[in-house]
C-alpha positions in Angstrom: 22.6 21.7 4.6 22.9 19.0 7.3 26.0 16.8 7.5 25.7 13.1 8.1 26.7 13.2 11.8 24.2 15.8 12.8 21.5 14.0 10.8 22.3 10.8 12.6 22.2 12.6 16.0 18.8 14.1 15.2 17.4 10.7 14.1 18.7 9.1 17.4 17.2 12.0 19.4 13.8 11.6 17.8 13.9 7.8 18.3 14.9 8.2 21.9 12.2 10.8 22.5 9.6 8.7 20.7 10.3 5.6 22.7 10.1 7.5 25.9 6.8 9.1 24.9 5.4 5.7 24.0 6.6 4.3 27.3 4.8 7.1 29.1 1.6 6.3 27.2 1.9 2.6 28.1 2.2 3.5 31.8 -0.9 5.7 31.4 -2.7 2.7 29.9 -1.7 0.5 32.9 -3.3 3.1 35.3 -6.7 3.0 33.5 -9.7 2.0 35.5 -11.6 -1.2 34.7 -14.6 0.8 33.6 -12.5 2.7 31.0 -11.0 -0.5 29.8 -14.4 -2.0 29.1 -15.4 0.9 26.8 -12.6 0.2 24.3 -10.5 -2.8 23.2 -6.8 -3.1 23.9 -6.1 -2.7 20.2 -8.0 0.6 20.0 -6.2 2.0 23.0 -2.8 1.0 21.7 -3.7 2.4 18.2 -4.8 5.8 19.7 -1.6 6.1 21.8 0.6 5.3 18.8 -1.2 7.9 16.7 -0.8 10.5 19.5 2.9 9.7 19.8 3.4 10.0 16.0 1.5 13.3 15.8 3.6 14.7 18.6 6.8 13.7 16.9 5.6 15.3 13.6 4.8 18.5 15.5 8.3 18.8 16.8 9.6 18.7 13.2 7.2 21.4 12.1 8.0 23.5 15.1 11.6 23.4 14.0 10.6 24.9 10.7 9.1 28.0 12.3 12.5 29.4 13.0 14.6 27.6 10.4 12.6 28.4 7.3 12.7 32.2 7.6 16.4 32.0 8.4 17.0 29.8 5.3 15.1 32.2 3.1 17.0 35.2 4.5 20.3 33.5 4.0 19.4 32.5 0.4 18.3 36.0 -0.4 21.5 37.4 1.1 23.7 35.1 -0.9 21.6 35.6 -4.1 22.1 39.4 -3.7 25.8 38.9 -3.3 26.0 36.7 -6.4 23.7 38.7 -8.7 23.8 42.2 -7.4 21.3 44.7 -8.8 19.7 42.0 -11.0 17.8 40.9 -7.9 16.6 44.4 -7.3 15.3 44.6 -10.9 13.4 41.3 -10.4 12.0 42.5 -7.1 10.7 45.8 -8.7 9.3 43.9 -11.7 7.4 41.4 -9.5 6.2 44.2 -7.1 4.8 46.2 -10.0 3.1 43.2 -11.7 1.4 42.0 -8.5 
C-alpha cells in the first residue's frame, strides 16, 4: 500500500525522532546527581535509556495502527463487496448463524 518514497520519508522521520529522543535522554543523564549515579553504573543507565527510546518508537508505530487498521478493513470489505456482490452477504449470514 505504501510507495517507496513515502516509506523512505517515514523511515527518515522515525530515525530523526529516535535520535532526538536519545539526545534528550543523554542530556537528562548529564543532569543526574552524584548520588543517583552511584546507585547504577553508566552501562545500566545507557541501557535503560536505549530501551525506553526503543519502546517509545514502537509505541508510535502501534498508535498508527489504531486508525489505519479499521480503515484498511473497511476499504477491503468495500472492494470485496464490489467484486463479489451478494456472495459476501451469503458468507456473512453463514458465519453469523454458525457462530
